N, C-alpha and C positions, 0 to 999 in steps of 0.2 A: 653588347655582344656582336653587333653588326660590323664593327670596325675590325679589319684584318690585323693580325698580330705581326710584329716586325722582327722578332728574334726568338731564340730558344733559350730558356733557363734550364741548365742541366744541374740538378740538385742531388748531391751525394748524401745518402743517409746510411752509413756503413754500420748498422746495428742489428743485432739478433736478440729479440726479446729484451731489449734494454741494455745489452752489453756490446761493446765495440770490438770489432775485429775477431769474432769467433764464428765459425760455421758460415751460414749465408751472409753474415755481416761483412764478410770479405768479398762478396759478390760484386758490389759496385766498383771497387778498384780493379777487380779482375776484368770487368767489362772495359774499363779505361785502358788496361794493358792490351786489350785486343783491338786497339786502334779505333775505338768508338768516336773519339773527338775529331781526329783528322778525317774520318770517313763522313761524319756529319758535316764537317766544314766544306766538303766538296759539293754539297747541295746548295751552297751560296747564301745561306742564312746565318747571320751572326749568332754565335753560341757563347753564352756566359756560364762559367762554372762557379759553383759555390758548394759549401758543405755544411752540414749540421755541426755546430760547435760541440766538442766532447763534453759530456756531462760531468759535473763535479761528483766526487765520491760521497758527498753529503746526501745525495739522493739515493735512498736505499730501496732495494727490492725490484724485481722484474716489472711489476705492475706500475709502480711509481715512475720508474725510469722509462718504460715504454710510453706512458702517457705524456711525459715531458718531451720525448722525441716527437710524438705526434703534434704536440703544441708548437714545437719549433719548426716542424715542416709546414704547419698551417701558416705561420708568419711568413716564411720564405715563399710559399706558393701565392699568398695574397699579394706580396710585394711584386712578384714576377708578373702576375696578371694585371695588377694596377698599372704597371709600367708598359703594358702592351706586349708582354712576352709569353710564349707558350711554355708551361712548366712540364719538364720531364724529370720524374723523381726516380733515382736508382736506389733501391732500398734492400735491406736484408729481409724484412718481414712485410707481410700483407697489410698489417695495421697501418702502414704508411699512408695507404689510400684514405683512411679515415681522417688523417691530418690534412690530406689534399682536399677532401670534401669540405672541411671546415674552413680551410684557407680560401678556397674559391668563393664560398658564401661570404666571407669577410670582404673579399675584393668587390663582389657584386653589390654588397651593402654600401660600400664606400661610394660607388657610382650611382646608387639609387635604383639599381636594377633588381627586379624580382625574377629569380631564375630557379626553375624546378629541375634540378640535375638528375640525370640518369647515369647508369653505369653498365658497361660490358665487362664481365669478370671472367678472365681466362684462368683456369685453375683445375688441377686434378681433384680438388676437394671442395666441399661446399662452404666452408668457413662461416657456417650459420649456427655454430654451437653457442651455448650460453653457460655460465657457471653452474646452472642447475641441470644441464643435460650432458655436459662433457664428462668423460671418465679419465681422460689422459691428463687433464689439467693444463693442456697446451694453450696458452693465452692467444697465440696468433691464429687459432682456428675460430675466432669469434668476430672477425672484422665485418662481415656482412650483417651479422646481428647488431653490431654497434651502429652501423650506418642506418639500420632500421629502427633504432631506439629500443632494442630488445634487452640491452644489458649495459652496465657501467655508465648510466646516464649521469650519476653524480660526478664521476671523474671527467666525463665529456664536457660538463659545464665549465670546467677549467680551461677548455680549449676555445670555446665560443658558445654562441647561442644555440641551444639544441634545436635541430630542425630535421627530425627523422625523415629518411627517404621512404617513399612509398615503394616497398620492395616488389609488390605485385605488378605495378605499372612501370617501374623504372629500372629494374635490374634484369639482365640477361646473362646467364652463365654459359661458358663455352669449355667443353672438354671435361666437365666434372664426371668422375667415375669411381674414385676410390673413397667410398663412404659406407658406413654401416646401414642396415635397413632402417634403423631409427632416424639417422641423419637424412636419408633420402625421403622418408615419409614426412619429416618436418619441412623439407623444402617444398614438397608437393602440397602439403597442407597450407603453406604460406603462398601458394600459387606463384612461385618464382619460376619463370620460364628458363629453359636451358637447352642448348644443343649438347646432348649428352655424349660423353666418350664411351668407350667400351672395349674390353680386351679383344674382341673379335676384329678390331681395327688395327691391331698391332701387326706390322709386317712379319714379325718372327712367328706368328701363329699359323702362317701358311694360308691365310684367307685369299680368296680371289679378288680381283679388282672390283667386281660388281658388288662385293660385300662391304667394301670400304665406306666409311661415312663421308659424305660430301659436306664438310663443315662450312665451306664458304657459301654454298648455295643455301643451306639451311639457315645459317645466321642471317644472310642477306634478306631472305623472306621474312624471318622473324622481326628484323629491325624495321622493315617496311611496314609490317603489321602494327608494331608497338609505337612507332614514331617517337622515339626517345628524346629527340631534340638535343639540347646541350648535354654532352655525355663524357664522363670520365672513362678512360680505358685502363683497366688493371690487368697486367700481364705477369702472372706467376709462372715462372718458366717450367714448373713441373706439369704444366698443361701439355708439354711435348712428350712424345712417346719415348719409352726407355730404349728402343732400338737405336736411337740417336745418341744416347748417353743419359746419365742421371743428373738432373739439375740439383737434386738434394736427396736426402735419405728417405723422403716421403714419395719419391717419384714412382709411377705405376704404369703398367702396360695399358694400351688402348688410347693413347693420346694423339695429338696432332703431329703431322709431318710438316716440314718447312713450307711446302706449297699450301698446306691447309692454313697455317698461321698467316702467311702473306695474304691469302684470299680473304680471310676473316678480318684482318686489319684494314684492308682496302674497303671492305663492306662498312666498317666503322667510319672510315673517312668519308664515304659517299652516301651512306644511309643515316648518318647522325651528324651532329655538329660537335666534333671532339673539342674538349676544353682542357684535357690533361692526359698524360700517360705516366703510369707507374710500372716499373719493371722490378720484380722482386724474386727472392728465394733461390739464388744461385750459390751453391756451395762449391768452391774451387777444388775441394778435396775429393769430391765424388768422381767416380769413373766416367770419363767422357765429358768432363766439364768444359774442356777447350772447345769441343764441337758445339756444345750448347751455347757457349759464349759467342762463337762465330755466327750461329743462327740468330741469336738475340741481337747482335749488332746489325746484321742484315735486316732484321725485322724492324728495328727502331728506325733505321734510315729509310726503309720502304714506307713506313708509316709517315715520317716527316715529309717525304716526297709526295705522298698522297695529300697531306695538309697543304702543301704548296700548290698542287694541282687544283684542289677545290677552293683555294682562296682563303683558307683559314689563316695561313701564314704567307706573307709576301716577302719576296727578296727585295733588298734595297735597290733603289735606282742607281744605275752606273753614274759615276761622277762625270761631269762635262768639263773637259779641259778647255781653258781659254788662253789666248795669246797674251 
């Protein structure tokens, strides 16, 4: 973990609950069309592009297809990390980060490292449902529960060795706000820390500047306190406030503004040791999606610049010309 990484692996996973090119599954290519790759290239670090291979029709059902996608992401992330490259996964769904988690553990196992991974989870939602608590049936709302070994452990064994994350010690939520009383109480009972969002923070609500949530400062203090160490960063774009546009149909008021997101990502860069970034849940059909994509591209590039500044990723040395 001490050796700096020398490139970026940009992994495209254009799937929405197991299906390709529908809803947020179109988000990864939408970010590509908003000049993500040339903008990243300006930072001077080599960028390798790859994509999850389309699934065969023989894999039936959203659950089976979703877990196969997670498995394929895990392999690609493990390969990137083993080669000394920083993985950035552009995904349709939050479950991609479960695949990232298993992939990183595979890579560290290959090098003989014992790594206790943490996670900073940007999202409007808690993603801590299980099949026993959810009423909507939406599979993608269970990703943090999967990380903590609270559900689908049989399916997860098909991805790798189960290694449940200690959610109390190793997870911090940012911008969570759109949840039922039961969902909020379950998070609190699990002692999962969060910098909460809230509708009073939405610019459209007419709040004064002093009422706004200072996300960057709050997250920075929390990260200093928790000392997460090696940390995955998960960015569900509906963490952003709807005054900017709607990342997806589940977007809600009370989220982060661009300055908040940048400040929080810089806190991740300098108060943890980032090991991956997942960007998820952008539906190009939603109102204001172009603006959200622009903010996302700026945020990704700002994050990578932070990785370069703190030495997680290093630029290649300039070639020396000889006569």
